Every structure is written in structure tokens, then in C-alpha cells.
C-alpha positions in Angstrom: -25.7 -24.3 -2.0 -26.1 -20.6 -0.8 -29.3 -21.5 1.2 -27.0 -22.9 4.0 -24.5 -20.0 3.9 -24.6 -16.7 5.6 -24.1 -13.1 4.3 -24.4 -9.8 6.1 -28.1 -9.9 6.3 -28.7 -13.6 7.2 -29.0 -16.6 4.8 -27.5 -15.9 1.4 -30.5 -17.1 -0.5 -30.6 -14.1 -2.8 -27.0 -14.4 -3.9 -27.4 -16.8 -6.8 -30.0 -14.6 -8.4 -27.9 -11.6 -8.0 -24.8 -13.3 -9.5 -26.9 -14.3 -12.5 -28.1 -10.7 -12.8 -24.5 -9.5 -13.3 -24.7 -11.1 -16.8 -27.8 -9.1 -17.7 -27.6 -6.7 -20.7 -29.5 -4.2 -18.7 -27.1 -1.8 -17.1 -29.4 -0.8 -14.3 -30.0 -4.4 -13.3 -26.3 -5.1 -13.3 -25.7 -2.1 -11.2 -28.3 -3.1 -8.7 -26.9 -6.6 -8.5 -23.4 -5.3 -8.0 -24.5 -2.9 -5.2 -26.5 -5.6 -3.4 -23.8 -8.2 -3.6 -21.3 -5.6 -2.3 -23.4 -5.0 0.7 -24.2 -8.7 1.3 -20.7 -10.1 0.8 -18.4 -7.3 2.1 -20.5 -5.2 4.4 -18.3 -2.5 6.0 -15.2 -4.8 5.3 -16.7 -7.9 7.0 -16.7 -11.2 5.1 -18.9 -14.3 5.4 -18.9 -17.8 4.3 -21.0 -16.7 1.3 -18.3 -14.2 0.4 -15.7 -17.0 -0.3 -18.4 -19.2 -2.0 -19.4 -16.4 -4.4 -15.8 -15.8 -5.7 -15.5 -18.8 -8.2 -18.7 -17.5 -9.8 -17.4 -14.0 -10.0 -14.1 -15.3 -11.5 -16.1 -17.2 -14.1 -17.9 -14.0 -15.1 -14.7 -12.0 -15.3 -13.1 -14.6 -17.5 -16.1 -14.9 -19.9 -15.3 -12.8 -22.9 -18.9 -13.3 -24.3 -20.8 -11.9 -21.3 -21.5 -8.6 -19.7 -20.9 -7.7 -16.1 -17.2 -8.4 -16.2 -16.3 -5.1 -14.7 -18.8 -5.5 -12.0 -17.3 -8.9 -11.3 -13.9 -7.4 -11.0 -15.1 -4.7 -8.6 -16.7 -7.3 -6.4 -13.6 -9.5 -6.3 -11.5 -6.5 -5.3 -14.0 -5.6 -2.6 -14.1 -9.2 -1.2 -10.4 -9.4 -1.4 -9.8 -6.1 0.5 -7.5 -4.8 -2.2 -7.3 -1.2 -0.7 -4.1 -2.4 1.1 -1.7 -4.5 -0.9 0.2 -7.2 0.9 3.7 -6.5 2.2 6.0 -9.5 1.7 9.4 -8.2 0.5 12.4 -8.7 2.7 16.0 -7.3 2.3 19.2 -9.3 2.9 20.9 -6.2 4.5 18.5 -6.0 7.4 15.1 -4.8 8.3 13.1 -2.6 6.0 11.7 0.7 7.0 8.2 -0.7 7.4 9.5 -3.5 9.6 11.2 -0.8 11.7 7.9 1.1 12.0 6.3 -2.1 13.2 9.0 -2.5 15.8 8.5 1.1 17.1 4.8 0.5 17.3 5.3 -2.7 19.3 7.7 -0.8 21.6 5.1 1.9 22.2 2.6 -0.7 23.3 5.0 -2.0 25.9 5.2 1.6 27.3 1.6 2.1 28.3 -1.2 0.0 29.7 -3.1 -1.4 26.7 -6.2 -3.5 26.2 -4.8 -6.9 25.2 -7.1 -6.8 22.1 -4.9 -4.0 20.8 -1.8 -6.3 20.7 -2.6 -7.7 17.3 -0.1 -9.3 15.1 1.4 -7.1 12.4 0.3 -8.2 8.9 0.2 -6.6 5.5 1.5 -3.4 7.1 -1.5 -3.0 9.4 -2.6 -4.2 12.8 -5.2 -7.1 12.4 -7.5 -8.7 14.8 -6.9 -11.9 16.7 -8.3 -15.1 15.1 -12.1 -15.0 15.0 -14.8 -16.4 12.8 -14.9 -13.1 11.0 -11.1 -13.1 10.5 -11.2 -16.6 9.3 -13.8 -15.8 6.6 -11.8 -12.8 5.6 -8.7 -14.9 5.0 -10.7 -17.5 3.2 -12.2 -14.9 1.0 -8.8 -13.4 0.2 -7.4 -16.9 -0.7 -10.5 -17.6 -2.9 -9.8 -14.5 -4.9 -6.1 -15.4 -5.2 -7.1 -18.8 -6.6 -8.1 -17.0 -9.8 -4.6 -16.0 -10.8 -4.6 -17.9 -14.1 -7.8 -16.0 -15.2 -6.3 -12.6 -14.2 -3.1 -13.3 -16.2 -5.1 -14.0 -19.3 -7.1 -10.8 -18.7 -3.9 -8.8 -19.1 -4.4 -9.1 -22.9 -8.1 -8.2 -22.9 -9.1 -5.4 -25.3 -10.8 -3.4 -22.6 -8.2 -1.3 -20.8 -10.4 -1.1 -17.7 -10.2 -4.9 -17.4 -6.5 -4.9 -17.9 -6.2 -2.4 -15.0 -8.5 -4.7 -13.0 -6.4 -7.7 -13.8 -3.2 -5.9 -12.7 -4.9 -4.9 -9.5 -6.0 -8.4 -8.6 -2.5 -9.7 -9.4 -0.8 -7.1 -7.3 -3.1 -8.0 -4.4 -2.2 -11.7 -4.7 1.4 -11.6 -5.8 2.9 -14.6 -7.4 6.1 -15.2 -9.4 4.1 -17.0 -12.0 2.5 -13.8 -13.2 5.9 -12.2 -13.9 6.4 -13.4 -17.6 3.0 -12.1 -18.6 3.7 -8.8 -16.8 7.0 -8.4 -18.7 5.3 -9.2 -22.0 2.5 -6.8 -21.4 4.8 -4.0 -20.2 6.7 -4.2 -23.5 3.6 -3.9 -25.7 1.1 -1.9 -23.6 0.0 1.5 -25.2 -2.2 2.8 -22.4 -0.2 4.8 -19.8 -2.9 4.2 -17.1 -2.7 0.4 -17.8 1.1 0.5 -17.8 1.0 2.2 -14.4 -1.1 -0.6 -13.1 1.2 -3.2 -14.6 4.2 -1.5 -12.9 2.6 -1.8 -9.5 1.8 -5.4 -10.1 5.4 -6.0 -11.3 6.8 -4.4 -8.1 4.6 -6.8 -6.1 5.3 -10.0 -8.0 8.9 -9.8 -9.1 12.0 -11.0 -7.4 14.7 -8.4 -6.4 17.1 -7.8 -9.2 15.0 -9.6 -12.0 16.8 -8.3 -15.1 13.9 -8.9 -17.5 11.4 -7.2 -15.3 13.6 -4.2 -14.5 14.3 -3.8 -18.2 10.6 -3.7 -19.0 9.9 -1.2 -16.2 12.8 1.0 -17.5 10.8 1.4 -20.7 8.2 3.4 -18.7 10.6 5.2 -16.3 11.0 8.1 -18.8 7.4 8.1 -19.9 5.9 11.6 -20.3 2.7 10.4 -18.6 3.3 11.3 -14.9 1.5 8.4 -13.3 3.2 5.7 -15.5 6.5 7.3 -14.8 6.0 7.4 -11.1 4.6 3.8 -11.0 7.7 2.7 -12.8 10.0 4.4 -10.2 8.0 2.8 -7.4 8.3 -0.7 -8.9 12.0 -0.3 -9.6 12.5 0.8 -6.0 10.8 -2.4 -4.8 12.9 -4.6 -7.0 16.2 -3.0 -6.3 18.0 -3.1 -2.9 19.8 0.2 -3.5 17.9 2.4 -6.0 19.9 5.2 -7.7 20.0 8.6 -6.2 17.8 10.3 -8.9 15.0 7.7 -8.3 15.1 8.1 -4.5 15.1 11.9 -4.8 12.1 12.0 -7.1 10.1 9.7 -4.9 11.0 11.8 -1.9 9.8 14.9 -3.7 6.5 13.0 -4.5 6.0 12.2 -0.8 5.2 15.8 0.1 3.2 16.8 -3.0 -0.4 17.7 -2.2 -2.0 15.5 -4.8 -5.6 14.4 -5.3 -6.8 10.8 -5.6 -6.6 9.5 -9.1 -9.9 8.6 -10.6 -10.3 5.1 -12.0 -6.9 3.9 -10.7 -7.2 1.4 -7.8 -3.8 1.7 -6.3 -2.7 3.6 -3.2 -5.2 6.4 -3.6 -2.7 9.0 -4.6 0.9 9.0 -5.9 2.4 10.2 -2.6 1.1 7.1 -0.9 2.6 4.9 -3.6 5.9 6.6 -3.2 5.8 6.0 0.5 4.8 2.4 0.0 7.8 1.7 -2.2 10.3 3.6 0.0 9.1 1.7 3.0 10.3 -1.6 1.4 14.0 -0.4 1.5 16.5 -1.3 4.1 18.4 1.7 5.6 21.6 -0.4 5.6 21.4 -0.5 1.7 20.7 3.2 1.3 23.0 5.4 3.2 22.1 8.5 1.0 18.4 8.2 1.8 18.6 10.2 5.1 20.1 13.2 3.4 17.5 13.0 0.5 14.7 13.0 3.0 16.2 15.7 5.2 16.4 17.9 2.1 12.6 17.8 1.8 12.3 19.2 5.3 15.1 21.8 4.7 12.9 23.2 1.8 9.6 23.0 3.8 6.5 24.2 2.1 3.3 25.1 3.9 1.2 23.1 1.6 3.3 19.9 1.9 2.4 16.8 3.9 5.5 15.7 5.9 4.4 12.9 8.1 5.6 10.2 5.7 8.9 11.9 5.3 9.5 12.1 9.0 8.4 8.5 9.7 10.8 7.3 7.0 13.5 9.6 8.3 13.1 8.2 11.8 13.6 4.7 10.4 16.7 5.7 8.6 18.3 7.8 11.4 17.3 5.6 14.3 17.5 2.0 12.9 18.6 0.7 16.4 15.2 1.7 17.9 13.9 4.1 20.4 16.2 6.3 22.5 16.8 5.6 26.2 14.8 7.6 28.7 18.0 9.5 29.7 19.0 10.5 26.1 20.4 13.9 25.6 20.2 16.1 22.5 24.0 16.6 22.5 24.4 12.8 22.1 22.5 12.7 18.9 24.3 12.4 15.5 24.3 15.6 13.4 21.6 14.3 11.2 19.4 13.2 14.1 19.9 16.7 15.6 18.9 18.3 12.4 15.7 16.4 12.3 14.8 17.7 15.7 15.8 21.2 14.7 13.7 21.2 11.6 10.7 19.7 13.5 10.9 22.7 15.9 11.6 25.3 13.2 8.7 24.2 11.0 6.3 23.4 13.9 5.8 19.9 12.6 4.3 18.6 15.9 1.2 20.8 15.8 -0.4 18.5 13.2 -1.6 15.0 13.7 -0.3 12.3 13.3 3.2 13.8 13.6 3.4 13.4 17.4 3.1 9.6 17.1 6.1 9.5 14.9 8.2 11.2 17.5 6.8 9.1 20.4 7.8 6.0 18.6 11.4 6.8 18.9 11.1 8.1 22.5 11.5 11.8 21.6 9.3 14.4 23.2 6.2 14.6 21.1 4.9 18.0 22.0 6.4 21.0 20.4 7.3 22.9 23.6 8.7 19.7 25.3 10.8 19.0 22.2 12.1 22.5 22.1 13.0 22.5 25.8 14.7 19.1 25.6 16.8 20.3 22.6 17.3 23.9 23.9 15.7 25.3 20.8 13.2 28.1 20.6 9.7 27.4 19.2 9.7 30.9 17.8 12.6 30.1 15.4 11.3 30.0 11.8 
């Protein structure tokens, strides 16, 4: 079968032997097989026809409770599926979400400058993706092949190995389906590992329908957890499943946005809690959350040198300028008080001196250099 398929280095003739080696009791042999398969099937993010073809064999290994190599199989499935970025699919009845508004601002910026047509890619999963090519087609097929293992991943939620339960939640979150919700609810109510619970919360936020009472009840069990990551993950999921989250929840996620945190070892979601907080807040519609601008502005009012404020500003721009970029003849005096305060805080705290902050201001047609913004708003850059 694999003789006629291609991997990163040519014909995928070695793939069957390496797949078999994943079941080896020899740890070194399994590690070698996992490394080689990773390079062959997902080299620097590229996918091939052999990538999609290998997925059913990896799912079979993952689901086999009598074999070794299950964790290696999970890692390869996540790699082939490109699980670093979870899919964005949630819509809000009240209007566009913050991430949709970010997309619109990006598209507007492309219309303002000469651009290579290749840059004008469709917006998908929150990122700009390439036009339809053979490589893109294989990437999508590989993603769909991994998604076909949902039944196996749901069963894996009850596995005795917490690493595999985390892996199952990760694969489910990357391939969200309503059919996984009952199992997620059941597991959230019985799970004892906070790290696993945090992973289940992320999957629940991806799979659940807005307002699902059973799922929200299960998530509430972890909202007050003493374990910080489980607590924050529950907040993130509740935000995704609620059109208008409560003030305390929004405030805590806003605080988390600016915290200088490190990546969390052995947790495959978002990289760090601040990225997860941004992810969940981006799903909200400004029309549903009139208090959000004030909450975000409060983070800038209490600016800390060690904080990272780009995500706060990008979200603020979405909430304060939901109608889109300003006209070329816009004047500072015509802005609303909250819009003016954003400009004043940006000048006061020298926010534009650090990348990628200028791109956020350019997206709303505000001056995106500190001196230019200060001149436009008649503020002094020396103010602190």
C-alpha cells in the first residue's frame, strides 16, 4: 500500500515497518520510530498522501489497550492533525465575535496597500491559510482522517493513564463534535486529576453548544478548583459556552491576558494560560458584553512593565471600534471617551514601541507610530 504513496523523503516504503515498531516493548526503538514517522509524515508542517494513509494505523495503536506505543501514536496523530491551533467555529447571534472583527480589520489592511495576490488567503481557523494546492489538500485530508477517530478518542477518556486522557481530550478539542459532549460531561464529574480536568474543559469549550446546562454545570465543578490551570480552563470553557459571561469571569480572564507566564509542560493546549484566555475572549461578541471594554481598559490603567498588552489592545480595539476602521479624516476629538482613553494610555505607556502593537493600531486606521499618535491626539510622548 505505502509503496505507491509519498512522504517527505520520497516513496513511503519504510512507513509500515516504523508503524509496527511503535508497538515494540523497546523504548528506544519506539522513540526512533516516532521520530522518523514525525519527520516523514509531518515534515515542518507539510503533509503527504502517506500522512493520511498512516492515520488509521495510528488510531488502531492508540485504541489498543494491550499494546505499547499508545502515547507515541497520540503524539503522531496530534502532529499530523496540526493540533497546535484549535479550530474556530463558534458564532454569536448578537453579531460578529472579536476574532471575526480582527479578521475584517486584517482584510481591510490588505486593501490599503499593494499586496502579492498570494497573501490574500481565506481566513480559516483564525489564521491565514494558503490557496488550494496539493499540499493544502493533503493537509485537509490528514486532518479529516484524524477526526474520523472520534469514537476511539471518546473511549480513551476513561483510560487509566492520565497522559492518554489528556491526549484524548486534545484530539477531541481539535476535531470538535457534539457527539463527544455526553462523555465529556460524565468525565468532568468524575475526574480526579486537575491536569486532565483542565484538558477536558478545553475540549468541552470546543464541542459544546452555547448555553448547554449539563455541560456548564460540569464545568462549574472546576471553576472553583484550587488548581490554577484547571480553574482557568474552566473559566475559558464557560466563556466559550456563554454569550455574556459574568463580570468576575471576564475580569479574571482579562487579568490572565497580561500575566508573564511560561509554557506549561505536558499540556498541549494554547502553550500558556494567557493565550487560552485570549482565545476564549475572542469568541465573544461585543454586542453581548458591554462591560468588557471597561474591564480591558482597567488592565491598561494599571500597566505593569512586565506585562504583555498586545492581546488586551487587540481585544479592546474590537470592542471599542466594532464598526471597523476610522476614516482617513478622523479626529481625536470625535472619538468616544473610551476610545480616547485607549489612545491616551497607549501614548502614556509607550505601547507602540514594541511589536506587534503597531499592527493593532494600523488595523483601525489609527497612527501606528508613537510620535505620530501623540501628534494626532495632541498628547505628549513624555507623559508617564
